[in-house]
C-alpha positions in Angstrom: -24.3 98.5 224.9 -27.8 97.9 223.4 -28.8 99.8 220.0 -31.9 99.7 218.2 -32.9 98.0 215.0 -35.7 98.9 212.9 -38.1 96.7 210.8 -36.4 97.2 207.5 -32.9 96.4 208.6 -34.0 93.4 210.5 -36.0 92.2 207.4 -32.8 92.8 205.4 -30.7 90.8 207.7 -33.2 87.8 207.8 -33.5 87.7 204.1 -29.9 87.7 203.5 -29.1 85.0 206.1 -26.7 87.5 208.2 -25.2 85.7 211.2 -27.6 86.4 214.1 -29.8 85.2 216.8 -33.3 86.4 216.8 -34.8 86.3 220.4 -38.6 86.4 221.3 -38.5 87.8 224.9 -42.2 86.8 225.7 -43.4 83.6 227.4 -43.1 80.3 225.9 -47.0 80.4 225.4 -47.0 83.7 223.6 -44.1 82.5 221.6 -46.0 79.3 220.4 -48.9 81.3 219.3 -46.9 83.5 217.0 -43.3 84.5 216.3 -41.0 86.0 213.8 -39.5 83.3 211.4 -36.2 82.0 212.8 -36.6 83.3 216.3 -35.8 81.4 219.4 -37.7 81.9 222.6 -35.9 83.0 225.8 -38.4 84.6 228.1 -37.0 87.9 229.6 -37.2 86.5 233.0 -35.1 83.4 232.1 -32.2 84.9 230.1 -29.6 84.5 232.8 -30.6 80.9 233.1 -31.1 80.0 229.3 -28.8 82.2 227.5 -25.5 80.3 227.9 -26.9 77.2 226.2 -29.1 78.9 223.7 -26.6 81.7 222.5 -23.2 80.3 223.6 -21.3 82.9 221.5 -21.2 86.1 223.1 -19.8 87.8 220.0 -22.9 86.9 217.7 -25.4 89.6 217.0 -28.4 89.2 219.3 -31.6 90.9 218.2 -34.5 90.8 220.8 -38.0 91.7 220.4 -41.5 91.4 222.1 -45.0 92.3 221.4 -44.2 96.0 220.6 -43.4 99.4 221.9 -45.8 99.2 224.9 -44.0 95.8 226.0 -40.8 96.0 228.1 -39.9 92.2 227.9 -37.5 93.0 225.2 -35.8 95.9 226.9 -35.2 93.6 230.0 -33.8 90.7 227.9 -31.6 92.9 225.8 -30.2 94.6 229.1 -29.6 91.2 230.7 -27.7 89.9 227.5 -25.6 93.1 227.7 -24.9 92.5 231.4 -23.9 88.9 230.7 -21.1 90.2 228.4 -23.0 89.8 224.9 -21.2 92.4 222.9 -23.6 93.0 219.9 -27.1 93.2 221.4 -30.0 95.0 219.2 -33.5 95.8 220.3 -36.4 95.6 217.7 -38.6 98.0 219.6 -41.6 97.6 217.0 -41.7 94.0 217.8 -44.4 91.7 216.7 -46.9 94.4 216.3 -44.9 96.5 213.9 -43.8 93.2 212.0 -47.5 92.2 211.5 -48.7 95.6 210.5 -46.2 95.5 207.7 -47.8 92.2 206.6 -44.5 90.4 206.9 -44.5 86.6 207.5 -44.9 85.0 211.0 -44.9 81.5 212.4 -48.3 80.6 214.0 -49.0 77.8 216.5 -49.2 74.6 214.7 -47.7 75.9 211.5 -43.9 75.2 211.0 -43.8 77.5 208.1 -43.9 81.3 207.9 -47.2 82.7 206.8 -48.2 86.3 205.9 
């Protein structure tokens, strides 16, 4: 089952080093341009091919996001993770749009550290 997570809960988890895998479900190009700190890139159409190597523990909390509410890549990716037997899949519907709107740090292309 896929459940939603909001920005505040996600930020709290990231700030307190909770054990999770944060997945950006957009293309590699979009990921390189801008992503949330600590995220890995597994494009929605490649979850079946990449998940086992990138996220070998199916019991870890997997939080998936994409550009925002109008983007459905995260829905697709979250459902794929769920179908593959991952037991704790969360969906950050607000995505990059919501995160940036709140002036939270992001990683931009060519910058290895998070910037606001």
